[in-house]
C-alpha positions in Angstrom: 130.4 96.8 84.3 126.8 96.8 83.0 124.6 99.8 83.6 122.4 97.8 85.9 125.3 96.8 88.1 126.5 100.4 88.1 123.1 101.8 89.1 122.7 99.2 91.8 126.0 100.0 93.3 125.2 103.7 93.2 121.9 103.0 95.0 123.8 101.0 97.6 126.2 103.9 98.1 123.2 106.3 98.4 121.7 104.2 101.2 125.1 104.1 103.0 125.3 107.9 102.7 121.8 108.3 104.2 122.7 105.9 107.1 125.9 108.0 107.8 123.7 111.2 107.9 121.3 109.5 110.2 124.1 108.4 112.5 125.4 112.0 112.6 121.9 113.3 113.4 121.5 110.7 116.2 124.9 111.6 117.7 124.1 115.3 117.6 120.8 114.7 119.2 122.4 112.7 122.0 125.0 115.4 122.6 122.7 118.4 122.6 120.2 117.8 125.4 117.6 116.8 122.8 117.7 113.1 123.2 114.8 111.0 124.4 114.0 107.3 124.2 111.2 107.6 121.6 113.3 109.7 119.2 116.4 107.4 119.6 114.2 104.4 118.8 112.7 106.0 115.7 116.1 107.0 114.4 117.4 103.4 115.1 114.5 102.0 113.2 115.1 104.2 110.2 118.7 103.0 110.0 117.6 99.4 110.3 115.2 99.9 107.5 118.0 101.1 105.2 120.4 98.4 106.2 117.8 95.7 105.7 116.4 97.2 102.5 116.1 94.5 99.8 115.4 94.8 96.1 114.1 91.7 94.3 114.0 90.8 90.6 111.9 87.7 89.6 112.5 85.9 86.3 109.4 84.1 85.0 109.2 81.8 81.9 108.2 78.5 80.6 111.1 76.0 80.5 113.7 76.3 77.7 113.2 80.0 77.2 116.7 80.8 78.3 115.7 82.2 81.7 118.7 80.9 83.7 121.0 82.0 80.8 119.6 85.5 81.1 120.4 85.6 84.8 123.9 84.4 84.0 124.4 87.1 81.3 123.1 90.0 83.4 124.7 89.1 86.8 127.3 86.4 86.6 129.3 87.0 83.4 132.3 88.3 85.4 132.9 84.7 86.6 133.9 83.9 83.0 131.5 80.9 82.8 127.9 79.9 83.5 127.0 79.8 87.2 123.4 78.7 86.9 123.0 75.5 84.8 121.6 76.2 81.4 120.8 73.6 78.8 117.9 72.2 76.8 114.9 71.2 78.8 114.2 71.9 82.5 117.1 73.2 84.5 115.3 75.1 87.3 112.9 72.6 88.9 111.9 74.5 92.0 111.7 78.2 93.0 115.2 79.4 93.7 116.2 82.6 95.6 119.7 83.9 95.2 120.6 86.2 98.1 123.3 86.9 100.7 123.1 86.5 104.5 126.4 87.2 106.2 125.4 85.3 109.4 125.8 81.9 107.6 128.5 80.6 105.3 128.0 80.3 101.5 125.6 77.4 100.9 122.6 76.1 99.1 119.6 75.3 101.3 117.1 72.9 99.9 113.6 72.3 101.2 112.5 68.7 100.5 109.4 68.2 98.3 107.8 66.1 101.1 107.0 69.3 103.0 104.2 69.9 100.5 102.2 67.2 102.4 102.3 69.4 105.5 100.1 72.4 106.4 102.9 74.9 106.4 104.0 77.4 103.7 107.6 77.8 102.4 107.8 81.1 104.3 107.1 79.4 107.6 109.7 76.7 106.9 112.3 79.4 106.4 112.7 79.7 110.1 113.0 75.9 110.7 116.7 75.2 109.9 116.5 71.5 110.7 114.1 70.8 107.8 116.4 72.0 105.1 119.3 70.1 103.5 122.3 72.4 103.4 125.1 72.0 100.9 128.4 74.0 101.2 129.1 76.3 98.3 132.8 76.6 97.2 132.8 80.2 95.9 136.5 80.0 94.8 135.6 77.4 92.1 133.3 78.3 89.2 133.0 74.6 88.3 132.3 73.7 91.9 129.5 76.3 92.1 128.1 75.0 88.8 127.9 71.5 90.2 126.3 72.7 93.4 123.7 74.7 91.5 122.8 71.5 89.5 121.2 70.2 92.7 118.3 72.6 92.0 117.4 70.6 88.9 117.3 67.1 90.6 114.1 65.1 90.2 112.6 62.0 91.7 109.9 59.4 90.8 106.8 59.1 93.0 103.5 57.4 92.6 100.5 59.2 91.1 98.8 59.2 94.5 101.8 60.8 96.2 102.0 63.4 93.4 98.3 64.2 94.0 98.9 64.5 97.7 101.7 67.1 96.9 99.3 68.9 94.5 101.7 68.1 91.6 99.4 65.9 89.5 96.1 67.0 88.0 94.1 64.0 86.9 91.7 66.2 85.0 94.4 67.6 82.8 94.0 65.8 79.4 97.8 65.6 79.1 98.3 64.2 82.6 98.6 60.6 81.3 101.7 61.6 79.4 103.5 62.3 82.6 103.0 58.8 83.9 105.7 56.2 83.0 105.3 52.5 82.3 105.6 51.8 86.1 102.9 54.2 87.0 105.3 56.7 88.4 105.5 60.5 87.9 108.7 62.6 87.8 108.6 65.6 90.1 111.2 68.0 91.6 113.2 66.6 94.5 113.1 70.0 96.2 110.2 72.4 97.0 112.4 75.5 97.3 116.0 76.5 97.1 117.9 79.4 98.8 121.4 80.1 97.5 123.5 82.1 100.0 126.1 83.5 97.7 128.5 86.5 98.4 128.1 88.1 95.0 128.8 91.9 95.3 125.2 92.8 94.3 123.6 90.2 96.6 125.7 91.6 99.4 124.1 95.0 98.8 120.6 93.6 99.2 119.7 92.3 95.7 117.5 89.1 95.7 117.2 87.2 92.4 114.2 84.9 92.1 114.5 82.1 89.5 111.2 80.4 88.9 110.5 77.0 87.4 108.2 76.5 84.4 104.8 78.3 84.2 102.9 75.2 85.5 104.7 75.6 88.9 103.2 79.1 89.2 99.8 77.6 89.5 100.9 74.9 92.0 103.5 76.6 94.2 101.7 79.1 96.5 105.0 80.8 97.5 105.4 82.0 93.9 101.8 83.1 93.5 101.2 84.8 96.8 104.6 86.1 97.8 107.7 86.0 95.5 106.1 87.3 92.3 103.6 89.8 93.7 106.3 91.3 96.0 109.1 91.5 93.4 110.1 95.0 92.6 110.7 93.9 89.0 109.4 90.9 87.0 111.0 89.8 83.8 108.6 87.7 81.8 110.7 85.8 79.2 109.3 84.6 75.9 111.0 83.0 72.9 111.4 85.5 70.0 110.6 82.8 67.4 107.4 81.5 69.1 106.0 84.6 70.7 103.1 84.2 73.2 101.5 80.9 74.0 98.2 80.3 75.7 99.9 79.4 79.0 102.0 82.5 78.7 98.8 84.6 78.4 97.2 83.0 81.4 100.2 83.5 83.6 100.6 87.1 82.4 97.0 88.0 83.1 96.6 86.2 86.4 100.0 86.6 88.1 102.1 89.3 86.5 100.1 92.0 84.6 101.5 95.1 83.1 102.2 97.3 86.2 105.4 99.1 87.2 108.6 97.1 87.0 107.0 94.5 84.7 108.9 93.8 81.5 108.7 91.3 78.7 111.9 89.8 77.3 111.8 88.3 73.8 114.9 86.0 74.1 116.8 84.0 71.5 116.8 86.7 68.8 119.9 85.0 67.5 117.7 82.3 66.1 116.6 85.0 63.6 120.2 85.9 62.6 119.8 84.4 59.2 122.7 84.9 56.7 120.1 84.7 53.9 118.3 87.8 55.2 119.6 91.4 55.3 119.9 93.1 58.7 117.0 95.3 57.7 114.7 92.3 57.1 115.7 90.8 60.4 114.9 94.1 62.1 111.5 94.3 60.5 110.7 90.7 61.5 111.7 91.5 65.1 109.6 94.7 65.1 106.6 92.8 63.9 107.0 90.3 66.7 107.2 93.1 69.3 104.0 94.7 67.9 102.2 91.3 68.0 103.3 90.5 71.6 102.4 94.0 72.8 98.9 93.6 71.3 98.4 90.1 72.8 99.5 91.1 76.3 97.9 94.5 76.3 101.1 96.4 77.0 103.1 99.2 75.4 105.9 98.2 72.9 108.5 100.0 75.1 107.9 97.3 77.7 109.2 94.6 75.4 112.9 93.9 75.0 114.3 91.6 72.3 117.6 90.1 73.4 120.0 87.1 73.0 121.0 86.0 76.5 123.3 83.2 75.3 125.2 85.4 72.9 125.2 88.2 75.4 126.9 86.0 78.0 129.5 84.9 75.3 130.1 88.5 74.3 130.7 89.6 77.9 133.0 86.7 78.7 135.0 87.3 75.5 134.8 91.1 75.8 133.3 91.3 72.3 131.7 94.7 72.3 130.1 94.5 68.7 128.5 91.2 69.5 127.2 92.5 72.9 125.6 95.4 71.1 124.0 93.1 68.6 122.5 91.0 71.4 120.7 94.1 72.7 121.3 93.0 76.3 122.7 96.4 77.3 119.3 98.0 76.3 117.5 95.7 78.6 119.9 96.3 81.5 119.7 100.1 81.0 115.9 100.0 81.0 115.8 97.8 84.1 118.2 100.0 86.0 116.3 103.2 84.8 112.9 101.9 85.9 113.6 99.7 88.9 116.2 101.5 91.0 115.0 105.1 90.9 111.5 103.9 91.7 112.8 102.0 94.7 114.8 105.0 95.8 111.7 107.2 95.6 109.8 104.9 97.8 112.5 104.7 100.5 113.1 108.4 100.3 109.4 109.2 100.8 109.1 106.9 103.8 112.2 108.4 105.4 111.3 112.0 104.7 107.9 111.5 106.5 109.5 110.1 109.6 112.4 112.6 109.7 110.0 115.5 109.2 108.0 114.5 112.3 111.2 113.9 114.4 112.7 117.3 113.3 109.4 119.2 113.8 109.2 117.9 117.4 112.8 118.9 118.1 112.4 122.3 116.5 109.3 122.8 118.7 111.3 122.0 121.9 114.1 124.4 120.9 111.6 127.1 120.0 109.9 126.6 123.4 113.3 126.7 125.1 114.2 129.9 123.3 110.9 131.6 124.0 111.1 130.8 127.7 114.6 132.1 128.0 113.5 135.4 126.3 110.5 135.6 128.6 112.6 135.1 131.7 115.1 137.7 130.6 112.3 140.2 130.1 110.9 139.2 133.4 114.2 139.8 135.2 114.9 143.0 133.4 111.5 144.2 134.6 112.7 143.8 138.2 115.3 146.5 137.8 114.6 149.1 140.4 111.7 147.2 141.9 111.3 146.6 145.6 111.0 143.3 147.4 107.2 143.3 147.4 107.2 143.2 143.6 109.7 140.3 143.6 107.5 138.4 146.2 104.4 139.0 144.0 106.3 137.6 141.0 107.3 134.5 143.0 103.6 134.0 143.9 102.6 134.3 140.3 105.2 131.8 139.1 104.2 129.4 141.9 100.5 129.8 140.8 101.5 128.9 137.2 103.4 125.9 138.4 100.4 124.7 140.5 98.1 125.2 137.6 100.4 123.2 135.4 100.7 120.4 138.0 96.9 120.2 138.2 96.8 119.8 134.4 99.3 117.0 134.7 97.2 115.3 137.3 94.2 115.5 135.0 96.4 114.2 132.2 96.8 111.0 134.2 93.1 110.2 133.6 93.7 110.6 129.9 96.7 108.4 130.1 94.5 105.7 131.6 92.1 106.0 128.7 95.1 105.9 126.3 96.4 102.7 128.0 92.9 101.1 127.8 92.4 101.9 124.1 96.0 100.8 123.3 95.2 97.4 124.9 91.8 97.2 123.1 93.6 97.6 119.7 95.0 94.1 120.2 91.6 92.6 121.1 91.1 92.2 117.3 94.7 92.6 116.1 96.4 90.0 118.4 98.2 87.1 116.8 96.3 84.6 119.0 93.0 85.9 117.6 94.4 85.4 114.0 95.7 81.9 114.8 92.3 80.9 116.1 90.6 82.2 112.9 93.1 80.2 110.8 92.5 77.0 112.9 88.7 77.4 112.5 89.0 77.9 108.8 91.2 74.8 108.3 88.8 72.8 110.4 85.8 74.0 108.3 87.7 73.2 105.1 88.5 69.6 106.3 84.8 69.0 107.0 83.7 70.3 103.6 83.8 68.1 100.5 81.8 70.5 98.3 83.3 73.3 96.2 80.7 75.8 97.7 81.6 74.9 101.3 85.3 75.3 100.7 84.9 78.7 99.1 82.5 79.8 101.8 85.0 78.9 104.5 87.7 80.9 102.9 85.4 83.8 102.1 84.4 83.9 105.8 88.0 83.9 106.8 88.8 86.9 104.7 85.7 88.7 105.9 86.4 88.1 109.6 90.1 89.1 109.4 89.1 92.2 107.5 86.6 93.0 110.2 89.2 92.6 112.9 91.5 95.0 111.1 88.7 97.5 110.7 87.7 97.3 114.4 91.4 97.8 115.4 91.6 100.8 113.0 88.6 102.3 114.8 90.5 102.1 118.1 93.6 103.7 116.7 91.3 106.5 115.3 89.9 107.0 118.9 93.4 107.3 120.2 94.3 109.8 117.5 91.3 111.9 118.3 92.0 111.8 122.0 95.6 112.9 121.4 94.5 115.8 119.2 92.3 117.1 122.0 95.1 116.7 124.5 97.7 118.4 122.3 95.3 121.3 121.7 94.4 121.6 125.4 98.1 121.9 126.5 98.9 124.3 123.6 95.9 126.6 124.6 96.2 126.5 128.4 100.0 126.6 128.7 101.3 128.1 125.5 103.1 124.9 124.4 104.2 124.9 120.7 102.6 121.6 119.7 101.7 120.6 116.1 99.2 117.8 115.5 100.2 114.4 116.9 101.6 111.8 114.6 98.8 110.2 112.5 98.3 106.5 112.1 96.1 104.1 110.1 95.8 100.4 109.4 94.4 101.1 105.9 97.5 99.8 104.2 97.1 96.4 106.0 93.5 96.2 104.9 94.6 96.9 101.3 97.3 94.2 101.6 94.6 91.7 102.8 92.4 92.7 99.8 95.4 92.1 97.5 96.0 88.6 99.0 92.3 87.8 98.5 92.4 88.9 94.9 95.3 86.6 94.1 93.5 83.7 95.8 90.3 84.4 93.8 92.2 84.5 90.5 93.7 81.2 91.3 90.4 79.5 92.1 87.8 81.1 89.9 84.3 81.0 91.6 82.7 79.8 88.3 84.7 76.6 88.0 83.9 73.4 89.7 86.7 72.1 92.0 88.1 68.6 91.2 89.8 66.5 93.8 93.2 67.8 92.7 92.0 71.4 92.8 90.6 70.9 96.3 94.0 69.6 97.5 95.7 72.6 95.8 93.2 75.0 97.4 94.0 73.7 100.8 97.7 74.0 100.1 97.2 77.6 98.9 95.3 78.4 102.1 98.3 77.4 104.1 100.3 80.1 102.2 97.4 82.6 102.5 97.5 82.1 106.2 101.3 82.6 106.3 100.9 85.9 104.3 98.1 87.2 106.5 100.2 86.3 109.6 103.1 88.4 108.1 100.7 91.2 107.5 99.4 91.1 111.0 102.8 90.9 112.5 103.9 94.0 110.7 100.7 95.8 111.7 101.3 94.8 115.4 104.9 96.2 115.2 103.8 99.4 113.6 100.9 99.9 116.1 103.3 99.3 119.0 105.9 101.7 117.6 103.3 104.4 117.0 101.9 104.0 120.5 105.4 104.6 121.9 106.0 107.8 120.0 102.6 109.4 119.6 102.9 111.1 123.0 106.6 111.8 122.7 106.3 115.4 121.4 103.8 116.3 124.2 106.0 114.7 126.8 109.1 116.5 125.6 107.3 119.8 125.7 105.9 119.0 129.2 109.4 118.2 130.5 110.7 121.4 128.9 107.9 123.5 130.4 108.4 122.0 133.9 112.1 122.7 133.7 111.5 126.4 132.7 109.0 126.9 135.5 111.5 125.5 138.0 114.3 127.7 136.6 112.0 130.8 136.7 111.2 130.2 140.4 114.9 129.5 141.3 116.1 132.7 139.5 113.6 134.9 141.4 114.2 133.2 144.7 118.0 133.7 144.4 117.4 137.4 143.7 115.0 137.6 146.6 117.5 136.2 149.1 120.3 138.1 147.4 122.4 135.0 146.6 122.7 136.2 143.0 122.7 139.7 141.7 119.9 140.6 139.2 122.5 141.6 136.5 124.4 138.3 136.9 121.1 136.3 136.3 120.3 138.4 133.3 123.8 137.8 131.9 123.5 134.0 132.4 120.2 134.0 130.5 121.8 136.0 127.7 124.6 133.4 127.5 121.9 130.7 127.5 120.1 132.3 124.6 123.3 132.3 122.6 123.7 128.6 123.3 120.1 127.9 122.2 120.7 129.8 119.0 123.7 127.7 118.3 121.6 124.6 119.0 118.9 125.8 116.6 121.6 126.3 113.9 123.1 122.9 114.7 119.7 121.2 114.3 119.1 123.0 111.0 122.5 121.9 109.8 121.8 118.2 110.7 118.5 118.4 108.9 120.1 120.0 105.8 122.8 117.3 105.7 120.2 114.6 106.0 118.0 116.1 103.3 121.0 116.5 101.0 121.8 112.8 101.5 118.2 111.8 100.7 118.1 114.0 97.6 121.5 112.9 96.3 121.2 112.0 92.6 122.4 108.5 91.9 124.5 109.5 88.9 126.5 111.9 91.1 127.4 109.2 93.6 130.9 107.8 93.4 131.2 104.0 93.6 134.3 102.6 95.2 136.4 100.6 92.8 
């Protein structure tokens, strides 16, 4: 088992351990008079986030760099043969995602290239099953799988005009004429996108492998440029060790990949340098020089570059040839990938969970503290009645009744604030609503259709981003108003009635504004403002806008979900404290009334409160134990996690 596979399985077990701890926490909450709808929903969402957590690795390269072979060597060597086709020339003709969805049988879903003529992105087509061609995948036969995978490399001949319509032929490219055959036809991929649903152990655990076609496709397929590559947790950029970095490599690296976290460069085919006429030392020096040159050209550190031989690595793994495997340096790449990718992903998930869990636990601790404080106060109150006459007891009843009336009056005043909360919550969607966004997209498409000039097209899209950004900013102002109002309300109840309330849960749409900015940056890189737009580029620009619109829709949908979830829980701690305070006031009144009419003796009531205090202390310890268990699961070190055989 490679280090990468081992680490991914450890990460998967870590997630399962956290889910188990969350389930125990949720069960304890439901069984200890601490449950409420908002808390239960939040815990359910945290578990869903862990179960649905995905980790994607994108492989990017020009054709014939051994990209598919590298995927075979890292992930599929256990099958004893190649799974992805790998041969000279182009084998991956369209973007291909390898993943696992247990709701459908193993299959390959293929999106016809003809869909490029429509104004929908690949992401939007993913929910339209009838559009895709589905081929069954026989996972019990390696040869059968290999044949099925070859579908991804199928091509077809179309006219130049049709290729232009699809955005797959650039007449301004000086080499474009070489693509046209004697019949005036151009060879293009038969498919626009492929999704392989395959029950590989790692894919089952949430890994997604993205296999990209040649570098030219990155400039013509918006799904790659705007979604799959930017959102990948790791990108392996594959070069040939003997040729190094070409001009097209540099362009793709600078415009679409860059040297950020999880970005690695693989110098493949080092076996081409295994020359019997050179000493191992000479070969090592030659490789080292190539690493230095590539690092300088791409502007990255040498430690981000990994010389390997994918083909020999696959052979070594299949034949269990340890010396050859070491010579291929493939284990070094796998170790580096696992060391950088998986712990970084774990840190992100852990930080997100810790923030939510802290808020849930803080609210529950506040309720238990309030409950404990009220019980102590009632005990002291009752003990103070020892030896007192009926007039004192009646006076105390009147005092508690006055407190209750004052609290009830505060609740009535709170209804006015609730009305404002409801109004502001509705106003958030005045700018954030999906109908508003769809209208902006429609108007932009209409403006683009009417414009035949480069400046007009760019202005239309520039206006779209500006308007959508303004909508997010205006919605953010409304959430800020809600937050400020809730701070005042929390403070008021804390001051007037002694409720133990911390600040309400904060919220901001800033991350969605930043996501919009990132989408715009990718778009601007693709269509540099200084260059004139040819007819082909105009067609491509419109195609890219379809994908931009789809990405912005996803951004807004998530923003809507998060706003809705926040609105449901922002008042939950206050409401929990209000319920608790009302219950305690009622209990205080009942206790004193029973003593007043002699249905209960004073000592019996004191004893019952002492027993209740013991229960609350046990509750407090139980909550702390649940929190400690959950924190231990979150902090678990991957290397200490046992993976089932």
